[in-house]
N, C-alpha and C positions, 0 to 999 in steps of 0.2 A: 568160284573165285573167292579167296579169303579176303576178309575185310582188312583195310589198312588201319593200323592202330592210330588213334587220335594223339595229337601232340599239343601240349601247352608250353610255350617258351616264355621264360622270365629273364630278361636281360637288364643290365644296369651297371653302374659304376661300383667300385669297391666300397663296402660299408653301407650300401643302400638297403640291405636286409634281404636281398634276393635269395641267398642260400637258405636262410631260415624259412622264408615264405614258400620256396619251392618244396622244401622238405615237408612243410605242413600241408600243402596242397596234395602232394603225392601220397602222403599218409591218409588224408581224408578220402581220396578217390581210390586208394589201394592200387596206384599205378607205379611204374618204374620211375626211378629218379636218376637224372644225369647231372652231376656236379662237374661241369666242363672245366671250371677253374682248378679243381683238384687235379685233373689230368695234366693241365699245363704246369701246375705247381710241382707235381711229381717229376716232370721232365726237368724243371729248373733245379729242383733239389738234387737230382742225380748229376746234373751238370756241375753244380757247386761242389758236390762230393768228389767229383772227378777232376776238379780244378780246371775246368774247360774255359776257353775263350767264349764268352756269351754272344759273340758276333760270328762265330764259326758255324755257318749254316750246315755245311756238309757233315761236320763232326757231330753236331747236335742231332741231325736226322739219323745218323748211324747209331747214336746212343739210344734214341727213342725207339728205333726199330728192335732193339734188343731188350727193352725193358718189359718186365712182367708186372702189369698194373692190376690190382684187385681191390674191389670195394665190398665190404661186409658190414652192413648197417652203417654206423658212423666211423668204422675203422677203415683206414686207407693203407694198403700194403704196396710196397715197391720191392720186387724181387724177394718177397717173403718177409721184408722188414716192415714193422708198424711205423709209418711216418706221419700218422694223423696229426701230431703236434708239430713235428719238424717242418712240415710244409706250410705252416701258418705263421712263421716268424717274419718280421719286417724284411730281413735280408732275402728270404726266399720270395717274398712278394715283389721286391724290387727286381730280382732276377727274372721272375715270371713275366713282368711287364716288358722287360727287354727282349726275351726270346719270343714272346707272343707277337712281336712286331715283325718277325722274320717270315716271309712267305713260305719257305720250304718247311719250316717247323709247323706252321699252321696246316699245310697240306698233309704232312706226315701224321698229324693228330686227327684230321677230319674223319676218316673212316672209323677210327676207334670210337669217336663220339656217336656217329650214326649207327653203330652196332647196338646201341642201347634202345633203339626204336623197336619195341616189341609189344604184343598184346599183354594186358588189356589197354595200355596207353602209356605215354611218357610225359613227365614234366622235366623240361630241360632248362638248367640255370647257367647263365654265362654272360658274354658280352656281344656275341654275334649269332646266338641261337636262332633268332627270328629273321635275321638278314642274310645269313650265309649257310649255316649248318642245316636248318630246317625252315627254308623259306615258305613252304606250303603248310606250315603249322595251322592247326584249327583255331587256336587262340594265341595271340602274341601280347605280352605285357612288357612294358619298360618301366622298371622301378627305380626311382631316384630319391635323393635327399640332399640337403645342403652339405657342403664340405665340413662345416663345423660340427654338425650332428653326426656325420659319418666318422669323423675323427674321435669324437667322444665314445661312440659305440665300439670302435676298434680299440680304444684305450681300455675300456671296461673288459672287453674280451681278452686282451693280453694280460690284464691284471689277474683275471680268473685262472689263467694258465701259468701264473707266477712269473710272467715276463714284464720287466720294467720298461716304461715308455713315457714319452712326453707328448701331451695333447697337441702342443704347438708344432712339434716336429712331425707328428702324424698328419696334421692338417696340411703342412707344407708338402709332405710326400704325396698326399692324396691329390693335391692340386697339380703337382708335377705329373703324376700318373694319369690323371684325367686328360691333361694336355697331350701327353704322349699317345694314350689310347684313342683319343678322339681324332688325332691328326695323322695316325699311321696310314700308309698308302693301301694296306691290305686289311679288309674287314674292320674298318674304324668303329669305335663305340658310338652308336647312334640308334635312336628308335627306328624300327621298321616303319614304312609308310602307313601300314595298317595296324600298328601297335596301339594299345591302350596304355597311356602314360599315367602312372600313379606316383605322387610325391608322398613319401612315407615319413617326412621330417617330423611331423607331429601326430603320427598314427602309431598305434601299437601293432605288433604282429597280428593279433587277433582281428583288429580293425581291417587291416589289409586283406587278411584271409576272407573275412565276411564279404568285403567288396568283390573279391574275385569269385567266390562261390555264388554270390548274387548274380553276377554277370553270366556265369556258366549256366545258371538255371534259366 
């Protein structure tokens, strides 16, 4: 009987640093990485490109079923197009939050996410990795930070990409998204009952990485 590959889930709200930390942990362990947010963002980006109604569940599911999603290092491809930067805009983030609240969309993307579970192991980053997608994960982490810190991180990230933004507006959007994600009826944003909660507000990525590696040891 083959061994079941171990899984570490890292959930948390936007701007908590979970993507950075998940990538660092996966690289350190030489495991596979699942950026579930990118999968949802690709779907949202494609919906925007096709001028779709973001509440049209049936239409969105049909769109998703026909999409070819590929990940190569830090490069994200949708039907052969490099969308690595396009899926990180505020407009795409807002659309992602809206479609991710739809049960049919979440169901359509569930198996795509689970297909990343392979040997030697998987680090999965998202909002419901430990509660819905991989409820039997070996280690579950919920990474959070204050809205003001997360807005500042997002502002700096967008500036590096040459995208103009307002910290105040970003913080308002983060608070709205937190409210929507935490109160949606399907897979709400919340720590798993057995998750280890880390507040990264005043921690560097390396500090968080060391805490996680220490726990794993």
